[in-house]
N, C-alpha and C positions, 0 to 999 in steps of 0.2 A: 446823071444818070434820070432818064425822063420819069416824069411821075404820070401815073395812070389817072385818066379824068374819069368821074363817076359816070355811071351810065344813066342814060336820060330816063326818068319814068314815063310810062305810056299813060295816057288818060285812064284807062281801066284800072291801073295800080293806085292812082290817085283817089278814084272814086272808090276804091274797095275798102279804105278805112278813113273816112273824112274825119275832119275835125267839127264836132258838133257846138262845142261852146268852151270858152276860155274862162277862168277865174284867177283874180289876185288872191291869195291864201294869207290868212293872218293868224298867228297862234295867241291866243288870249293867256290871262296870267295863271300860272301853273300854281301858285300858292294857295287858290282858293279851292276849298274842298268840295268835290262834286260827286254825288253818289247815284249810281243807277239801282234802284230796286226792280228786282224779278218776282213775280208772283206766279210759282211755278204751276198751281193749280186753277189759275184763274183763265176762263177761256179769252181768246182774242177779240177785242173790240168791247170788254166790258170792264172796262178801268174802274178802280176804286175812286170815284169822283162823285161830286153833287148831282150831276146828269143821270148816274145810274142809281142814285139814292143810296150810296154806300160812300160818302165821303168820310175819311179816316178821322178819329175824333181825337186821337192824339198819337204822337211820336215820341219815344224815348231812346235815350242812347247812354251808354257807358263809354266814355270816348277813350279811355285807358285800356280796355280790356276789348273794345270794338263790339259790344253787344246792341243790337238793335231791336227795338218791337213798334209795332204798329197795330192800333185797334180800329177795327172795321164794325160799322153796325152790324146785327143781324136782323133778318127781315124775320120777326115774330110771327107773321100772320100766315105764312107758308111752309109747310113741312116742318113745324116746331113743335116740340114736344114740351109743353108747358109744365108738366109735373118735373121732368128732368131740369128745365131751365130753371125752376125754382130752388130745387137742390143744389145744383152747381152755383148759382148764384149766392145763395145762404152761405155756402162752404166758403166762397171766394170773400164774401163779407167778412166772415169770422176771421179767416187767415190773415186778412189784411189788417183787421183790428189788433190781431196778435203781435203783429209785426211792428206795428207804428211805435216808434220810440227805440226800436232795436236795432240790430245790425241790418244793413241792406241784404236783399235776397235776390235770386234770379228773377222772381216773379215781379212784374210790374204792377204798378197802382192802377188796378182795373176798374173802370168806371161802369157801375152797375147799369146806368142809365135810367133809374127810378124816375117814375113820375109821381112823386108825392109819398105818403106812407104807404102802410100796408105790406101785403105780401109782394105787391108788384116792385117794391123798392128793393128786393134781392132777385129780381128776374134778369137771368143771363142775357143781356143784349147785346154785347159786343164780343167778337171774336180776336184774339191776338196772335198776329204773324210776327214770326221772327227769326233772326238770323244773326251773322257776324261779320264784321269788316275784318278783313285779313290783309296785313301788310303785303306789298309787292316783293315777289323774289325775282331771282336772276331768271330770265327766260320766260316771264311772264308775257302775254302780249299787251300791249298798250292800247287802250281804247281812248278814242275820241268823240266828242260830241260836234256835230256839224250844224251851223246855222248859217243861212244865206241871207245877205241882203244885196239885192241888185246884183251886180257882177262881183261882189266881194264873198268869199268864202272864210267864215271864220273857226277856227277848230279849237275846241276846249278839252284838255285832257281829264278823263275820268279818274277819280282818286280810287274807286274800287266798286266793284259789282258783287251786290250783296242778293242772295237768294233767300226769300222769306219763306216759311213753311208754317203751318198752323201749330201753335203751342198748345200744350195740354196742363195749363195752369188749373182748370177746374178740376181735373183729375188728382194733380197734387194736393189740392185743397182737400178733397174729400178724403185722401189719406191721412192727412193731418188731425182728422176729427176723431177723438177717442171712440174705440169700438166698445159697445155695450156698458152696462151699468157699474161692472167692476171697475172700470177705469177711474171713476169718480168716487170709488169709495176710500175710506181712511179707517185704519186701525184707530181703536180707541185711545186716545192721548197721543196720537201721532200728529205731529204739527203739518199744516199744509203747506207745501212746497210749490213753488212755481215751476211751470213746465219750461224746460230749456228752450230757448228760442233758435237754438241752431244744433244740428246734429252732425256727426262725423260722416263724411261722404267717401265712400270706398269706390274708387275708380278702377275697373278690372278690363284687362285686354287679353286676347287670345295669343298666345306664344307659340311658336312654332312647332312645339311639342303638344299642342292642342292644351295647355294647363293655363289656369287662371293667374295672372301675376299683377299687382299692384304698381301703378305707374306714378312715381313721386311728382313728376314735372306736371301731370294733370291735376294732382291733388292741389299745386300750388297755384294753378290757373284758376281752378274752381274756387279756390280761397279768393284770390284777387276778384273774380267774378261778384261773389258773394259780397265782399267788402266794399266795393264801389257803389256808391249811391247813383241812382238814375237821374238823368237829367231830361225834364219833360219840355217838349216844344208844341207849339200849336201848328196844327197843319192847315196850310193856304190852298184851296182849290185852284186846279190849273187854268180854269176860266176867269179867275179873279183878277182886277186890275192890277193888284199887288203883285202877283205871279208875273204878268207881263213886265211890270216894270222892272223886276228883277232879272228876267230873262234879257231884257235890252241891256242892263249894266253890267251883267257877269258872262254872258255869254257872246258879246260883241263888243269890239273896240270902238269907243266913240269919237277919238281923234287920230285919224290915220296917217296924217302929216308927219309926227313927230316919233313914229315908230323905229327902231333899229331894224337894219336889214339883215336877214338869216343868211349867214355864210357858210358854205359847205367845208367839212374837214376832210373830203375825201374827192378823189378826181372820179371822172365818169368811169374809166376802165378799171380802176381798183373796186368801184361800186358794182360793176357787172362780175367781176370775180368773185365778190363777197355773196352775191345773191345767187349766182349760177353754180351749175356742176363743173368741176374741173375741165379746162378746155384741152383738148388732145390733138396734136398735129398729126393729121393722117399720113403724112410722108415719114414723119418719126415720131411714132408712138411713144417713145420713152420720153419725150419732150412735152412734159404736162404742168400746168399751173405756173409756179412761179420760174422754172427752167425756161418754158417755153416763152414768157414774157420778157425774160432777160434775153434771150437769143433773137426776139422780134425786135428789141431795144437795140442791139447791135447791128442788126441789119438796116434800122433807122438812121442811126448814128452813121453808119458808112455811107449810105446814100446822100445825106447832107453834107458829107466831106467830099463826095466825088461832085456833087453839083456845084460846090464853092470852087473847086479846082477847075 
């Protein structure tokens, strides 16, 4: 059986989809943790960095429960209420002092940014942004960070994308302050008792019947979050020489000669079937997908046997 020869392409067909460039692709170490932090309320082009005067002062992690917090400086010279800043800063300072030596909390160790003594030591000068690292689930997209070096493209898998939102620790600290003078009074002869360091937390969700129920799993998670201690890290600015050195070491392969070759576990036809909608034979509409492939395979095998004969 004669084989049909491919139709030659006209010059116009070749020019309609030209190849602009080609690159060799390399996959970097997937065991390295790489997180993408998204600041949802931050305008594009205004990064939290030294260039914009808002280089983060600290990064905190709770690795087991996945909590993340970033402290960024507040510009206290523009649109800033000094009176409220002093009240919130003082409440946070007292809250932090009360928690020292006790169980860990969801609230991070907030740096007041004081410049010496006096009231300025309690002025709230940082804003805390927080989020949570969630483990991957089946069906989640796989994100990659791309780095180019000449004709080589280096792809690095992203461990997680973390969305950071402003945290209201200053309001929580205000709620912890005893209200009124009655809170400090003691009956005659009554011994002073220390205030409890932890309070029971009721997590409520709305059920289908619009009633409030307690979710035990969420209670266990919140307890784990409170019990785990924060790990604090220094923030290195993006334009720092140390950042560029880490970028070169963890985002690109240094030795390209001894890398193993990536081998595909699926052929081209199966790949197209997986990525595309089911193929339908116009002459026989009932032949779709797997049945159509088997029918075509029979025809191919029959044609090969005829040619050999």
